[in-house]
C-alpha positions as CSV (number, residue, x, y, z in Angstrom):
1,M,-52.8,110.6,-154.5
2,A,-50.2,113.1,-155.7
3,R,-51.1,116.1,-154.2
4,Q,-51.1,119.3,-155.9
5,P,-48.2,121.6,-155.3
6,A,-48.0,124.9,-153.1
7,D,-46.6,126.4,-156.2
8,A,-48.1,125.4,-159.3
9,P,-46.9,127.6,-161.7
10,R,-49.8,128.9,-164.0
11,P,-51.8,130.9,-161.3
12,L,-48.8,131.8,-159.4
13,I,-47.7,133.7,-163.0
14,T,-51.4,135.0,-163.3
15,S,-51.0,136.7,-159.9
16,A,-48.0,138.3,-160.5
17,Y,-48.7,139.8,-163.9
18,V,-51.8,141.0,-162.8
19,A,-50.8,142.2,-159.2
20,F,-47.9,144.4,-160.7
21,A,-50.7,145.7,-163.3
22,A,-53.2,146.8,-160.3
23,F,-49.7,148.3,-158.1
24,G,-48.7,150.2,-161.6
25,S,-52.6,151.3,-162.3
26,F,-52.0,153.2,-158.8
27,W,-48.9,154.4,-159.4
28,G,-49.5,156.0,-162.6
29,I,-52.9,157.8,-161.8
30,W,-51.0,159.2,-158.9
31,G,-48.1,160.7,-160.7
32,A,-50.3,162.6,-162.7
33,S,-52.9,164.0,-159.9
34,V,-50.7,164.8,-158.0
35,P,-50.8,168.6,-159.2
36,R,-55.1,168.7,-158.7
37,V,-54.0,166.6,-155.1
38,A,-51.5,170.0,-154.0
39,Q,-54.5,172.1,-155.4
40,Q,-57.6,170.2,-153.9
41,S,-55.5,170.3,-150.1
42,G,-54.6,174.2,-151.0
43,L,-50.9,173.5,-150.7
44,G,-47.5,175.7,-152.1
45,A,-44.4,173.4,-153.2
46,G,-42.8,173.6,-150.0
47,Q,-46.0,172.2,-148.1
48,L,-46.1,169.3,-150.9
49,G,-42.8,169.0,-150.4
50,F,-43.0,167.9,-146.7
51,A,-46.5,166.5,-147.3
52,L,-44.5,163.5,-150.1
53,L,-41.7,162.3,-147.3
54,F,-45.4,160.5,-145.5
55,V,-45.0,158.0,-148.3
56,G,-41.8,156.6,-147.2
57,A,-42.5,157.0,-143.7
58,G,-45.9,155.2,-143.8
59,A,-43.7,153.1,-146.4
60,L,-40.6,151.6,-144.6
61,P,-41.4,150.7,-141.3
62,A,-44.3,148.6,-143.4
63,M,-42.0,146.9,-145.9
64,P,-40.5,143.9,-142.9
65,L,-43.7,143.6,-141.6
66,A,-45.0,142.6,-144.8
67,G,-42.0,140.0,-144.8
68,R,-42.6,138.8,-141.8
69,A,-46.9,138.5,-142.7
70,L,-46.1,136.8,-145.7
71,D,-43.8,134.0,-144.0
72,R,-46.5,133.9,-141.7
73,W,-49.5,133.9,-143.4
74,G,-48.2,132.9,-146.9
75,L,-48.9,135.0,-150.5
76,R,-52.4,135.7,-149.5
77,V,-50.9,138.7,-148.2
78,A,-50.3,139.9,-151.5
79,S,-54.3,140.0,-152.6
80,V,-55.1,141.8,-149.2
81,A,-52.4,144.5,-149.6
82,I,-53.4,145.4,-153.3
83,G,-56.6,145.7,-152.4
84,A,-56.2,147.6,-149.4
85,L,-53.9,150.3,-151.5
86,G,-56.0,150.9,-153.8
87,G,-59.1,151.3,-151.1
88,V,-56.8,153.6,-149.3
89,G,-55.8,155.8,-152.5
90,A,-59.2,156.1,-153.4
91,G,-59.7,157.8,-149.5
92,L,-56.7,160.3,-149.8
93,A,-58.9,161.5,-153.0
94,L,-61.7,162.3,-151.0
95,T,-60.2,163.5,-148.2
96,A,-57.0,165.4,-149.0
97,R,-58.2,168.9,-148.4
98,D,-55.3,170.5,-146.2
99,L,-52.2,169.5,-145.1
100,V,-52.8,167.4,-141.7
101,S,-55.4,165.3,-144.0
102,L,-52.7,164.6,-146.8
103,C,-49.8,163.7,-144.6
104,I,-52.1,160.6,-142.9
105,G,-53.4,160.0,-146.1
106,L,-50.1,159.4,-147.7
107,A,-49.2,157.8,-144.5
108,F,-51.2,154.8,-144.9
109,V,-50.6,155.0,-149.1
110,G,-46.8,154.6,-148.3
111,A,-47.5,151.8,-145.3
112,T,-50.1,149.7,-148.3
113,S,-47.5,150.5,-151.2
114,G,-44.5,149.5,-149.5
115,A,-46.3,146.1,-148.0
116,A,-47.8,145.8,-151.9
117,D,-44.2,146.4,-153.0
118,V,-43.1,143.3,-150.5
119,A,-45.8,141.3,-151.2
120,I,-46.1,141.4,-155.0
121,N,-42.3,140.7,-155.4
122,A,-42.5,137.6,-153.3
123,V,-45.2,136.2,-155.7
124,A,-42.9,136.7,-158.7
125,G,-39.9,135.3,-157.1
126,R,-42.5,132.3,-155.9
127,A,-43.7,131.9,-159.3
128,E,-40.5,132.1,-161.5
129,R,-39.0,129.4,-159.1
130,S,-41.8,127.3,-159.2
131,A,-42.2,128.0,-163.2
132,G,-37.8,127.2,-163.8
133,R,-38.5,130.6,-166.3
134,P,-38.2,134.3,-165.9
135,V,-41.4,136.2,-164.3
136,I,-39.9,138.8,-162.2
137,T,-38.7,141.2,-165.2
138,R,-41.8,141.0,-167.0
139,A,-44.1,141.4,-164.4
140,H,-42.2,144.8,-163.6
141,G,-42.6,145.1,-167.2
142,A,-46.2,145.0,-166.5
143,F,-46.2,147.4,-163.6
144,S,-44.2,150.3,-165.8
145,S,-46.5,149.7,-168.7
146,L,-49.8,150.4,-166.5
147,V,-47.7,153.4,-165.0
148,V,-47.7,155.1,-168.7
149,L,-51.2,154.2,-169.2
150,G,-52.7,155.2,-166.1
151,S,-50.9,158.5,-166.2
152,L,-52.2,159.2,-170.2
153,A,-55.7,158.4,-168.6
154,T,-55.4,160.5,-165.9
155,G,-54.1,163.1,-167.9
156,L,-57.2,162.8,-169.8
157,A,-59.9,162.8,-167.0
158,A,-58.1,165.9,-166.1
159,A,-58.5,167.6,-169.8
160,V,-62.1,166.4,-169.5
161,E,-62.6,168.0,-165.8
162,L,-63.7,165.1,-164.7
163,P,-63.1,165.0,-160.5
164,L,-59.9,164.2,-158.8
165,A,-61.3,161.1,-157.3
166,V,-63.0,159.4,-160.5
167,P,-59.6,157.7,-161.6
168,F,-58.5,156.9,-158.1
169,V,-62.1,155.3,-158.0
170,V,-61.9,153.0,-161.1
171,V,-58.1,151.5,-159.9
172,A,-60.2,151.3,-156.1
173,I,-62.5,149.0,-158.1
174,A,-60.0,147.5,-160.3
175,S,-57.6,146.5,-157.6
176,I,-60.5,144.9,-154.9
177,V,-61.2,142.9,-157.9
178,T,-57.4,142.1,-158.7
179,G,-57.0,141.3,-154.5
180,A,-60.2,139.2,-154.7
181,A,-59.2,136.7,-157.6
182,T,-55.8,136.7,-156.9
183,F,-56.8,135.6,-153.5
184,W,-58.4,132.5,-155.0
185,M,-55.4,132.0,-157.1
186,L,-52.3,132.0,-154.4
187,P,-52.2,129.3,-151.9
188,G,-53.3,129.5,-148.5
189,R,-50.8,129.4,-146.8
190,G,-46.6,129.6,-147.5
191,I,-45.7,126.3,-147.9
192,P,-46.9,122.3,-147.1
193,E,-45.7,121.0,-143.8
194,D,-43.4,118.6,-145.4
195,Y,-42.4,120.4,-148.9
196,E,-38.5,120.4,-148.4
197,D,-37.2,122.6,-151.2
198,C,-33.6,121.1,-152.8
199,A,-33.1,123.7,-154.7
200,A,-31.6,126.2,-152.1
201,T,-30.5,123.3,-149.8
202,D,-27.0,124.1,-150.6
203,F,-27.2,128.1,-149.6
204,A,-29.2,127.3,-147.2
205,D,-26.5,124.8,-145.6
206,S,-24.1,127.8,-146.2
207,H,-25.6,130.5,-145.0
208,R,-27.7,129.9,-141.5
209,W,-30.7,132.5,-141.6
210,R,-28.8,136.1,-141.5
211,I,-30.2,139.6,-142.9
212,A,-26.5,140.4,-144.3
213,P,-26.7,138.9,-147.7
214,F,-30.1,140.5,-148.9
215,V,-28.7,144.2,-147.2
216,L,-25.8,143.7,-149.9
217,I,-28.1,142.8,-152.6
218,G,-29.7,145.3,-151.5
219,V,-27.3,148.1,-151.5
220,L,-27.0,147.1,-155.1
221,G,-30.8,147.8,-155.4
222,A,-30.1,151.4,-153.7
223,L,-27.6,152.3,-156.1
224,A,-29.9,151.5,-159.1
225,F,-33.3,152.8,-157.6
226,A,-31.6,155.9,-157.2
227,S,-30.4,155.8,-160.8
228,E,-33.7,155.1,-161.7
229,N,-35.7,157.7,-159.5
230,A,-33.3,160.4,-160.3
231,H,-33.9,160.2,-164.2
232,Q,-37.5,159.9,-163.9
233,S,-37.8,163.1,-161.4
234,W,-35.8,165.2,-162.8
235,S,-35.7,164.3,-166.7
236,A,-38.6,167.0,-167.3
237,V,-36.7,170.1,-164.9
238,F,-33.7,169.5,-167.2
239,A,-35.6,169.5,-169.8
240,E,-36.9,172.9,-169.2
241,T,-34.3,174.0,-167.0
242,E,-31.2,173.4,-169.7
243,L,-33.2,172.3,-173.0
244,H,-35.5,175.4,-172.6
245,T,-38.0,173.8,-173.8
246,G,-41.8,174.6,-172.7
247,P,-43.6,172.8,-170.2
248,G,-45.4,170.3,-173.0
249,A,-42.7,169.3,-174.9
250,S,-40.0,168.6,-171.3
251,A,-43.2,165.7,-170.8
252,V,-41.7,163.8,-173.6
253,A,-38.4,163.1,-171.1
254,P,-40.6,161.5,-168.8
255,A,-42.6,159.2,-171.3
256,V,-39.8,158.7,-172.8
257,F,-37.8,157.1,-170.2
258,A,-41.0,155.3,-168.4
259,G,-42.3,153.9,-172.3
260,T,-38.3,152.9,-172.5
261,V,-38.6,150.7,-168.8
262,A,-41.3,149.0,-169.7
263,L,-40.2,148.2,-173.8
264,T,-36.7,146.7,-172.4
265,R,-38.4,144.8,-169.2
266,F,-40.3,142.5,-172.4
267,A,-37.8,142.8,-174.0
268,V,-35.1,141.1,-171.7
269,G,-37.7,138.9,-169.5
270,G,-37.0,135.8,-171.6
271,V,-32.7,136.3,-171.0
272,R,-31.4,132.9,-169.2
273,A,-31.0,132.9,-166.0
274,D,-27.2,132.2,-165.8
275,M,-26.3,135.9,-167.7
276,S,-27.9,137.6,-164.8
277,R,-24.1,139.0,-164.1
278,T,-23.8,140.7,-167.7
279,V,-26.9,141.7,-167.6
280,L,-25.9,143.7,-164.7
281,L,-23.0,144.7,-165.5
282,A,-24.5,146.0,-168.9
283,G,-27.1,147.9,-167.0
284,T,-25.0,149.8,-165.4
285,A,-22.7,150.3,-168.1
286,A,-25.9,151.8,-170.5
287,T,-27.1,153.9,-167.6
288,A,-23.6,155.4,-167.5
289,V,-23.4,155.7,-171.1
290,G,-27.1,156.9,-171.2
291,T,-26.2,159.3,-168.8
292,V,-23.3,161.4,-170.0
293,L,-24.9,161.8,-173.1
294,I,-27.7,163.5,-171.2
295,A,-25.6,165.7,-169.2
296,S,-23.7,167.1,-172.0
297,A,-26.7,167.0,-174.5
298,P,-27.6,170.2,-176.6
299,T,-30.8,169.6,-177.6
300,L,-34.1,167.8,-176.5
301,F,-33.6,165.1,-179.2
302,L,-30.1,164.0,-178.1
303,A,-30.8,164.3,-174.3
304,A,-34.0,161.9,-174.9
305,A,-31.7,159.3,-177.2
306,G,-29.1,159.7,-174.2
307,L,-32.7,159.4,-171.4
308,A,-33.8,156.0,-173.9
309,V,-29.9,154.4,-173.1
310,A,-30.2,155.0,-169.6
311,A,-34.2,153.5,-169.1
312,A,-33.3,150.7,-171.2
313,G,-30.0,150.7,-168.7
314,T,-31.7,150.8,-165.3
315,A,-34.7,148.7,-166.0
316,V,-33.3,145.6,-165.9
317,L,-31.1,146.1,-162.9
318,F,-33.8,145.8,-159.9
319,P,-35.5,142.9,-161.2
320,T,-32.6,141.0,-162.0
321,L,-31.0,141.7,-158.6
322,L,-34.4,140.1,-156.8
323,A,-34.4,137.4,-159.8
324,V,-31.0,136.2,-158.0
325,V,-32.1,136.2,-154.5
326,S,-35.6,134.5,-155.5
327,R,-34.0,131.5,-157.4
328,N,-32.2,130.8,-154.1
329,V,-34.1,131.6,-151.0
330,D,-35.8,129.3,-148.3
331,E,-39.3,129.1,-149.3
332,A,-39.6,129.5,-145.3
333,R,-38.3,132.5,-145.7
334,R,-38.8,134.2,-148.9
335,G,-40.8,136.8,-146.7
336,R,-38.7,137.9,-144.9
337,A,-35.3,137.9,-147.4
338,T,-37.6,140.0,-150.1
339,S,-38.5,142.4,-147.8
340,I,-34.9,143.8,-146.9
341,V,-34.0,143.7,-150.2
342,T,-36.9,146.1,-151.2
343,T,-36.2,147.9,-148.0
344,V,-32.6,148.5,-148.4
345,S,-33.6,149.4,-152.1
346,Y,-36.2,151.8,-151.8
347,L,-34.1,153.8,-149.4
348,G,-32.3,154.7,-152.7
349,F,-35.4,155.6,-154.4
350,L,-36.2,158.1,-151.8
351,L,-32.9,159.5,-151.8
352,G,-32.3,159.5,-156.2
353,P,-33.7,162.6,-156.4
354,V,-32.1,164.3,-153.8
355,Y,-29.1,163.5,-154.3
356,V,-29.5,165.1,-158.0
357,G,-30.8,168.2,-156.0
358,L,-27.6,168.6,-153.8
359,W,-25.2,168.1,-156.2
360,A,-27.6,170.7,-159.3
361,D,-27.2,173.2,-156.0
362,A,-23.5,173.1,-156.1
363,V,-22.6,172.2,-159.3
364,G,-25.7,172.8,-161.7
365,L,-27.9,170.0,-163.5
366,R,-25.3,169.1,-166.4
367,G,-22.9,168.1,-163.2
368,A,-25.7,166.4,-161.0
369,M,-26.1,164.4,-164.3
370,L,-22.5,163.4,-164.1
371,A,-22.9,162.6,-160.5
372,V,-26.0,160.2,-161.4
373,A,-23.2,158.5,-164.4
374,A,-20.4,158.2,-161.0
375,L,-23.5,156.4,-159.1
376,A,-23.8,153.8,-162.2
377,I,-20.0,153.4,-162.5
378,G,-19.6,152.6,-158.7
379,L,-22.4,150.0,-158.8
380,F,-20.7,148.4,-162.4
381,L,-18.0,148.2,-159.8
382,L,-19.5,146.7,-156.4
383,I,-21.9,144.2,-158.7
384,P,-19.2,141.5,-158.8
385,V,-17.6,142.0,-155.2
386,L,-20.8,142.3,-153.7
387,L,-22.4,139.8,-155.3
388,R,-19.4,137.2,-154.3
389,H,-20.0,138.4,-150.7
390,S,-23.2,138.1,-150.8
391,G,-22.7,134.4,-151.4
392,F,-25.1,135.2,-154.9
393,G,-22.3,134.7,-157.2
394,F,-22.1,133.2,-160.4
395,S,-22.6,129.5,-159.1
396,R,-26.0,130.9,-157.6
397,A,-27.3,132.6,-160.6
398,R,-28.3,129.2,-163.3
399,R,-31.8,128.1,-163.4
400,R,-32.7,125.9,-161.1
401,M,-36.3,124.0,-160.6
402,P,-37.7,123.8,-157.5
403,C,-37.6,120.0,-156.3
404,R,-40.4,118.4,-153.6
405,C,-37.5,115.9,-151.7
406,S,-40.5,114.4,-149.4
407,A,-42.6,111.6,-150.0
408,E,-45.8,112.5,-152.0
């Protein structure tokens, strides 16, 4: 009797999309709830900034641990992580009453979020490899879409004066339901003992397990995330301080950015795998051009146009890099490989806004935007070099279908 493959595509693809949607929902409500969380906790701007550092402090150690857990216990780790993130978020909203409680809550949020980030990317990577068609970029599009929708829904809840915890509890319930559903759709433990993945044989044979190739891809991801989060975090500030818009009009900037990211990820999600390097180079070029347009924009309309170009460029970078790795990694080490790439990349996400702040203090915010454009140019130059040295070059970027070498 023929056995059911451990990586049957349809449940993997469905699990990837719903998990990314739940992940995006959480971060959408969190982003829109930060002012109310600070108010409930009685914190000023400086204390809030300090507390937010605990998100990264919790995430960074959790990400490599999640990778090892995935390789040991299988993709169902993603189900547990998504459910836990929703529950921890609701707990944070209910218990954050001062600086100490908020810092503790954010550390737990960071830990569960970091674990979920690694795990759902591993699910999407296995789904893309199994299906032989793009999944990762569109899954990230689902994340971006739900960030936008979650933010809007949370804003509406605040406008009608619902308690802070309400949207968090709603997302917690949705996350737990998602976790339970994906638990039954995902394979129980990694890959079967007699499963041999021939698609990655040439890479595995020529690159014994070591972290260097994945660190190099992570460096590219860090530069990509630094540019992306620099725009997401500073676009409203740029609109207010440089273009002298009011708070309402300045909110257009991050909305344009997030919306364009989501649309772009769905639009390019079907691009062939052998076009990965072209997509990466085009994305970095668009990021640089759009950022220069922002830096020189005299009006909000032109700044928004530049922001849309930059958003379209950054949208494709990390998902494409992760897809390049996912198509070639040994299935037995997918969790660890994904955790290395995402952890190194996450450093760029954390440091991008700081990078802008330092340059803004030195040369002003318009000059800081040019510094972000310089990051994109640097990434453009590094992509061919680091892809080649990592082993994930042209020959590795072609679409491949997994094969099962063992007897049925």
